[in-house]
TORKOL-4160 file (C-alpha; in steps of 0.2 Angstrom, whole numbers, padded with zeros to 4 digits, m for minus):
123
<pt num="1" X="m0074" Y="m0110" Z="m0033"/>
<pt num="2" X="m0057" Y="m0106" Z="m0029"/>
<pt num="3" X="m0047" Y="m0094" Z="m0041"/>
<pt num="4" X="m0030" Y="m0088" Z="m0041"/>
<pt num="5" X="m0028" Y="m0071" Z="m0033"/>
<pt num="6" X="m0013" Y="m0063" Z="m0040"/>
<pt num="7" X="0005" Y="m0068" Z="m0045"/>
<pt num="8" X="0015" Y="m0071" Z="m0029"/>
<pt num="9" X="0032" Y="m0073" Z="m0038"/>
<pt num="10" X="0042" Y="m0076" Z="m0052"/>
<pt num="11" X="0056" Y="m0087" Z="m0049"/>
<pt num="12" X="0070" Y="m0091" Z="m0063"/>
<pt num="13" X="0087" Y="m0098" Z="m0067"/>
<pt num="14" X="0103" Y="m0087" Z="m0066"/>
<pt num="15" X="0121" Y="m0091" Z="m0068"/>
<pt num="16" X="0125" Y="m0079" Z="m0054"/>
<pt num="17" X="0110" Y="m0074" Z="m0043"/>
<pt num="18" X="0119" Y="m0063" Z="m0031"/>
<pt num="19" X="0127" Y="m0052" Z="m0046"/>
<pt num="20" X="0110" Y="m0051" Z="m0053"/>
<pt num="21" X="0102" Y="m0047" Z="m0038"/>
<pt num="22" X="0115" Y="m0033" Z="m0035"/>
<pt num="23" X="0113" Y="m0026" Z="m0053"/>
<pt num="24" X="0094" Y="m0024" Z="m0051"/>
<pt num="25" X="0097" Y="m0016" Z="m0034"/>
<pt num="26" X="0110" Y="m0004" Z="m0038"/>
<pt num="27" X="0104" Y="0000" Z="m0057"/>
<pt num="28" X="0085" Y="m0002" Z="m0056"/>
<pt num="29" X="0083" Y="0002" Z="m0037"/>
<pt num="30" X="0074" Y="m0015" Z="m0036"/>
<pt num="31" X="0070" Y="m0018" Z="m0016"/>
<pt num="32" X="0081" Y="m0032" Z="m0015"/>
<pt num="33" X="0079" Y="m0042" Z="0003"/>
<pt num="34" X="0091" Y="m0053" Z="0013"/>
<pt num="35" X="0101" Y="m0054" Z="m0003"/>
<pt num="36" X="0092" Y="m0068" Z="m0012"/>
<pt num="37" X="0075" Y="m0060" Z="m0017"/>
<pt num="38" X="0065" Y="m0044" Z="m0023"/>
<pt num="39" X="0049" Y="m0040" Z="m0013"/>
<pt num="40" X="0038" Y="m0027" Z="m0020"/>
<pt num="41" X="0031" Y="m0019" Z="m0004"/>
<pt num="42" X="0018" Y="m0009" Z="m0013"/>
<pt num="43" X="0010" Y="m0026" Z="m0020"/>
<pt num="44" X="0013" Y="m0035" Z="m0003"/>
<pt num="45" X="0013" Y="m0052" Z="m0011"/>
<pt num="46" X="0024" Y="m0051" Z="m0027"/>
<pt num="47" X="0043" Y="m0058" Z="m0026"/>
<pt num="48" X="0055" Y="m0060" Z="m0040"/>
<pt num="49" X="0069" Y="m0072" Z="m0036"/>
<pt num="50" X="0083" Y="m0079" Z="m0046"/>
<pt num="51" X="0088" Y="m0096" Z="m0041"/>
<pt num="52" X="0105" Y="m0104" Z="m0045"/>
<pt num="53" X="0105" Y="m0112" Z="m0062"/>
<pt num="54" X="0108" Y="m0129" Z="m0055"/>
<pt num="55" X="0090" Y="m0128" Z="m0044"/>
<pt num="56" X="0081" Y="m0143" Z="m0042"/>
<pt num="57" X="0065" Y="m0133" Z="m0036"/>
<pt num="58" X="0057" Y="m0136" Z="m0052"/>
<pt num="59" X="0061" Y="m0147" Z="m0069"/>
<pt num="60" X="0078" Y="m0143" Z="m0075"/>
<pt num="61" X="0070" Y="m0141" Z="m0093"/>
<pt num="62" X="0060" Y="m0125" Z="m0088"/>
<pt num="63" X="0069" Y="m0109" Z="m0085"/>
<pt num="64" X="0055" Y="m0102" Z="m0074"/>
<pt num="65" X="0041" Y="m0106" Z="m0062"/>
<pt num="66" X="0027" Y="m0094" Z="m0058"/>
<pt num="67" X="0019" Y="m0094" Z="m0040"/>
<pt num="68" X="0001" Y="m0090" Z="m0039"/>
<pt num="69" X="m0007" Y="m0084" Z="m0023"/>
<pt num="70" X="m0024" Y="m0092" Z="m0017"/>
<pt num="71" X="m0036" Y="m0089" Z="m0003"/>
<pt num="72" X="m0038" Y="m0106" Z="0003"/>
<pt num="73" X="m0024" Y="m0118" Z="m0004"/>
<pt num="74" X="m0033" Y="m0135" Z="0004"/>
<pt num="75" X="m0048" Y="m0130" Z="m0006"/>
<pt num="76" X="m0039" Y="m0126" Z="m0022"/>
<pt num="77" X="m0029" Y="m0142" Z="m0020"/>
<pt num="78" X="m0045" Y="m0152" Z="m0019"/>
<pt num="79" X="m0053" Y="m0143" Z="m0033"/>
<pt num="80" X="m0037" Y="m0147" Z="m0045"/>
<pt num="81" X="m0039" Y="m0165" Z="m0040"/>
<pt num="82" X="m0056" Y="m0168" Z="m0043"/>
<pt num="83" X="m0053" Y="m0160" Z="m0061"/>
<pt num="84" X="m0041" Y="m0173" Z="m0064"/>
<pt num="85" X="m0025" Y="m0161" Z="m0062"/>
<pt num="86" X="m0008" Y="m0168" Z="m0055"/>
<pt num="87" X="m0007" Y="m0162" Z="m0037"/>
<pt num="88" X="0009" Y="m0165" Z="m0027"/>
<pt num="89" X="0004" Y="m0173" Z="m0011"/>
<pt num="90" X="0016" Y="m0162" Z="m0001"/>
<pt num="91" X="0011" Y="m0146" Z="0007"/>
<pt num="92" X="0024" Y="m0135" Z="0016"/>
<pt num="93" X="0020" Y="m0122" Z="0030"/>
<pt num="94" X="0032" Y="m0109" Z="0034"/>
<pt num="95" X="0031" Y="m0091" Z="0042"/>
<pt num="96" X="0028" Y="m0085" Z="0025"/>
<pt num="97" X="0012" Y="m0095" Z="0022"/>
<pt num="98" X="0007" Y="m0112" Z="0015"/>
<pt num="99" X="0014" Y="m0118" Z="m0001"/>
<pt num="100" X="0007" Y="m0133" Z="m0014"/>
<pt num="101" X="0011" Y="m0138" Z="m0031"/>
<pt num="102" X="0002" Y="m0145" Z="m0047"/>
<pt num="103" X="0007" Y="m0147" Z="m0065"/>
<pt num="104" X="0000" Y="m0139" Z="m0078"/>
<pt num="105" X="m0005" Y="m0149" Z="m0097"/>
<pt num="106" X="0012" Y="m0145" Z="m0103"/>
<pt num="107" X="0021" Y="m0151" Z="m0089"/>
<pt num="108" X="0025" Y="m0134" Z="m0079"/>
<pt num="109" X="0027" Y="m0135" Z="m0061"/>
<pt num="110" X="0014" Y="m0122" Z="m0054"/>
<pt num="111" X="0018" Y="m0117" Z="m0036"/>
<pt num="112" X="0002" Y="m0110" Z="m0025"/>
<pt num="113" X="0004" Y="m0100" Z="m0011"/>
<pt num="114" X="m0008" Y="m0095" Z="0004"/>
<pt num="115" X="0000" Y="m0081" Z="0012"/>
<pt num="116" X="m0002" Y="m0079" Z="0030"/>
<pt num="117" X="m0014" Y="m0067" Z="0038"/>
<pt num="118" X="m0008" Y="m0050" Z="0041"/>
<pt num="119" X="0008" Y="m0041" Z="0037"/>
<pt num="120" X="0023" Y="m0053" Z="0030"/>
<pt num="121" X="0039" Y="m0056" Z="0039"/>
<pt num="122" X="0053" Y="m0047" Z="0031"/>
<pt num="123" X="0067" Y="m0058" Z="0026"/>
C-alpha cells in the first residue's frame, strides 16, 4: 500500500509574496531560494511558498494547499482511483520531480509529489 511519506510543502495566499519572503529571510533567517520560496535544506523535501493572492493553482475559496511527498506517484494515484477518490488525470514532470493531484472529501486540492532521485536542484 502506498502512503504519503512527509509534507513536501505548504502553499498559501499572500497579498505581497516577495515582501513577505523578505521579512521571513531578514527577521527569522528563513532560507529563501530564488526569491519565491523557502527550502529547508536539513529536511531536503520541505518547502514553504507564498503565492500571489489571486493564484489559480488551487481553488480561490481555500487559503492554502498542502503538498505531500510519495515514493511512487503512479501507484498512489491508481490506489486513490480504486478507492473512489477524485484524481486529476494531469501529471506534471519537472526537474524537481513529478506532481499529481486529488481532492479530499471537503473539496481541498491535495498535491502529491514524487521527488527525483538524488539531491534536489537548487532554484
